[in-house]
ROMI-827241 format. One line per field, with one value per residue (C-alpha): residue number from 1; x, y, z; residue in one letter. Coordinates in steps of 0.2 Angstrom, whole numbers, padded with zeros to 4 digits. Example, Ala and Ser with C-alpha at 12.3 -4.5 7.8 and 13.67 -1.06 7.14 Angstrom:
! ROMI-827241
num = c(1, 2)
x = c(0062, 0068)
y = c(-0022, -0005)
z = c(0039, 0036)
residuo = c(A, S)
//
This chain:
! ROMI-827241
num = c(1, 2, 3, 4, 5, 6, 7, 8, 9, 10, 11, 12, 13, 14, 15, 16, 17, 18, 19, 20, 21, 22, 23, 24, 25, 26, 27, 28, 29, 30, 31, 32, 33, 34, 35, 36, 37, 38, 39, 40, 41, 42, 43, 44, 45, 46, 47, 48, 49, 50, 51, 52, 53, 54, 55, 56, 57, 58, 59, 60, 61, 62, 63, 64, 65, 66, 67, 68, 69, 70, 71, 72, 73, 74, 75, 76, 77, 78, 79, 80, 81, 82, 83, 84, 85, 86, 87, 88, 89, 90, 91, 92, 93, 94, 95, 96, 97, 98, 99, 100, 101, 102, 103, 104, 105, 106, 107, 108, 109, 110, 111, 112, 113, 114, 115, 116, 117, 118, 119, 120, 121, 122, 123, 124, 125, 126, 127, 128, 129, 130, 131, 132, 133, 134, 135, 136, 137, 138, 139, 140, 141, 142, 143, 144, 145, 146, 147, 148, 149, 150, 151, 152, 153, 154, 155, 156, 157, 158, 159, 160, 161, 162, 163, 164, 165, 166, 167, 168, 169, 170, 171, 172, 173, 174, 175, 176, 177, 178, 179, 180, 181, 182, 183, 184, 185, 186, 187, 188, 189, 190, 191, 192, 193, 194, 195, 196, 197)
x = c(0057, 0046, 0038, 0055, 0060, 0043, 0045, 0063, 0058, 0044, 0056, 0068, 0055, 0048, 0065, 0068, 0051, 0057, 0074, 0078, 0087, 0072, 0061, 0072, 0075, 0057, 0054, 0067, 0061, 0043, 0048, 0059, 0045, 0033, 0045, 0049, 0031, 0025, 0040, 0037, 0019, 0022, 0036, 0025, 0009, -0003, -0018, -0014, -0009, -0027, -0031, -0013, -0016, -0034, -0027, -0014, -0027, -0038, -0024, -0020, -0039, -0040, -0025, -0033, -0048, -0037, -0027, -0043, -0051, -0035, -0032, -0050, -0056, -0040, -0028, -0041, -0053, -0052, -0037, -0024, -0006, -0011, -0020, -0007, 0007, -0004, -0007, 0012, 0013, 0000, 0010, 0027, 0023, 0041, 0046, 0051, 0037, 0036, 0033, 0050, 0056, 0055, 0037, 0027, 0038, 0035, 0017, 0016, 0025, 0013, -0002, 0005, 0007, -0011, -0018, -0007, -0016, -0033, -0029, -0017, 0000, 0002, -0014, -0008, 0009, 0001, -0012, 0000, 0013, 0000, -0005, 0014, 0016, 0001, 0009, 0026, 0018, 0009, 0025, 0035, 0021, 0018, 0036, 0038, 0022, 0029, 0047, 0045, 0037, 0030, 0029, 0018, 0000, -0008, 0005, 0004, -0015, -0012, 0000, -0012, -0026, -0016, -0010, -0028, -0031, -0018, -0029, -0046, -0042, -0060, -0057, -0046, -0041, -0034, -0016, -0013, -0030, -0045, -0057, -0064, -0065, -0076, -0086, -0089, -0091, -0076, -0067, -0064, -0074, -0071, -0086, -0091, -0078, -0064, -0056, -0060, -0047)
y = c(0109, 0124, 0123, 0123, 0139, 0147, 0143, 0150, 0166, 0168, 0166, 0178, 0191, 0188, 0191, 0206, 0213, 0214, 0222, 0239, 0243, 0238, 0249, 0264, 0259, 0258, 0276, 0282, 0272, 0278, 0296, 0294, 0286, 0299, 0313, 0304, 0301, 0319, 0327, 0317, 0321, 0340, 0340, 0331, 0341, 0341, 0345, 0363, 0368, 0369, 0351, 0345, 0352, 0345, 0328, 0328, 0333, 0319, 0307, 0312, 0311, 0294, 0288, 0293, 0283, 0268, 0270, 0269, 0254, 0244, 0248, 0245, 0230, 0221, 0224, 0223, 0211, 0194, 0183, 0183, 0189, 0207, 0205, 0194, 0207, 0221, 0211, 0210, 0229, 0231, 0219, 0229, 0246, 0251, 0235, 0235, 0226, 0233, 0227, 0223, 0241, 0238, 0232, 0248, 0258, 0243, 0243, 0262, 0260, 0246, 0257, 0271, 0260, 0253, 0271, 0277, 0265, 0272, 0291, 0304, 0301, 0316, 0311, 0294, 0300, 0314, 0303, 0289, 0301, 0308, 0291, 0287, 0304, 0299, 0282, 0290, 0303, 0288, 0279, 0294, 0299, 0282, 0279, 0296, 0294, 0278, 0285, 0303, 0313, 0329, 0345, 0355, 0353, 0351, 0337, 0329, 0327, 0320, 0307, 0304, 0299, 0284, 0279, 0279, 0266, 0255, 0255, 0255, 0245, 0247, 0266, 0279, 0269, 0285, 0289, 0303, 0311, 0308, 0313, 0295, 0291, 0306, 0303, 0284, 0286, 0277, 0292, 0289, 0301, 0300, 0297, 0312, 0314, 0304, 0319, 0332, 0336)
z = c(-0341, -0345, -0328, -0320, -0329, -0325, -0307, -0307, -0316, -0303, -0289, -0296, -0299, -0281, -0274, -0284, -0279, -0260, -0264, -0258, -0274, -0284, -0275, -0278, -0296, -0298, -0292, -0304, -0319, -0316, -0315, -0331, -0341, -0336, -0341, -0358, -0363, -0358, -0366, -0382, -0382, -0380, -0393, -0405, -0400, -0415, -0404, -0397, -0380, -0373, -0378, -0372, -0355, -0354, -0360, -0346, -0333, -0339, -0337, -0320, -0315, -0323, -0314, -0297, -0301, -0307, -0290, -0280, -0290, -0289, -0270, -0265, -0276, -0281, -0266, -0253, -0263, -0268, -0263, -0276, -0280, -0278, -0262, -0255, -0259, -0252, -0236, -0234, -0235, -0221, -0211, -0214, -0221, -0223, -0232, -0250, -0259, -0276, -0294, -0303, -0308, -0327, -0327, -0325, -0338, -0350, -0347, -0350, -0367, -0372, -0367, -0377, -0392, -0391, -0388, -0403, -0414, -0411, -0406, -0412, -0406, -0395, -0386, -0383, -0377, -0366, -0358, -0355, -0349, -0336, -0331, -0328, -0319, -0307, -0304, -0301, -0289, -0280, -0278, -0272, -0260, -0253, -0250, -0242, -0231, -0223, -0221, -0215, -0201, -0208, -0199, -0211, -0206, -0223, -0228, -0211, -0214, -0231, -0223, -0209, -0221, -0227, -0210, -0205, -0219, -0211, -0195, -0205, -0221, -0227, -0228, -0236, -0252, -0261, -0258, -0270, -0267, -0256, -0271, -0274, -0256, -0254, -0270, -0266, -0247, -0241, -0233, -0214, -0204, -0185, -0174, -0163, -0149, -0157, -0166, -0152, -0139)
residuo = c(M, A, G, F, Q, L, N, T, L, H, A, C, L, A, R, L, S, T, A, R, G, N, A, R, A, G, L, I, A, D, I, L, I, S, V, A, L, L, G, A, G, L, W, R, N, E, I, G, I, T, A, A, V, A, T, I, F, S, G, L, M, L, F, S, L, V, E, Y, V, F, H, R, W, L, F, H, G, Y, A, G, L, L, A, Q, G, H, R, Q, H, H, E, D, P, T, G, Y, D, A, L, P, F, F, M, P, P, L, A, M, L, A, L, A, S, I, L, G, A, V, A, P, T, S, I, A, L, L, L, T, G, A, L, A, A, G, Y, A, A, Y, G, L, G, H, T, T, I, H, G, K, R, F, Q, Q, P, L, V, R, R, W, A, A, S, H, H, I, H, H, H, H, P, D, R, N, F, G, V, T, T, P, L, W, D, I, V, L, G, T, R, Y, V, P, T, R, G, Q, G, E, R)
//
C-alpha cells in the first residue's frame, strides 16, 4: 500500500513538473520567497548595513557557484533523476520541466531555519534570501533566454552563451554568470576563424 501511494505521489509530481502553470507559479514563488527572506533579514538587521550588503553579495556569489556545480556535475554528470530531467530540457529547451513550484521555497525556508540555528537570524535570512534571489534570477533568466530574441548586444551575448551550451554541453554551464566557466576553464572559446566574419 505504501509503495502504491509513493508511486502515485511520484507520478503526480512528475506531471506537475511538466505543466506550464507550475513553471509560472514557480517563478512567482521563487521571487516572493527571495523578497520575503531579504525583507525579513533587512528588517531584523542586527549586523549593520555594511555586513548586510556583504552577506547579500556573498549569497549571490555562493548561488552562482552552486548553479555551476549543479549544472556541470549533477545535470550533466551521473545518470539520475536530475540528469534525466536535464536531458529532457536539452531535447526540448522550451518545455516546462521544472521542480514542483512549492519545493524551492520550502527548501529555502528549511535552509534559513538551519542557518538560523548556528548564525544570527539576520545573516541566516539575508544569506538564504540572496540564494533565493539568485535562484529566482536563474529561473527568470533561463526562461527568458529560451523564449525571447534580444536586440541589445550585451544581453544577446549573454543569451548566446547559454544557447552555445545546448550545442556544446561540456561548455558554458553558468546561466546567470560566466564567472565560474572562466575560472574553471569551461567557457566556450571559438577556434580561430569561427567567430570572424
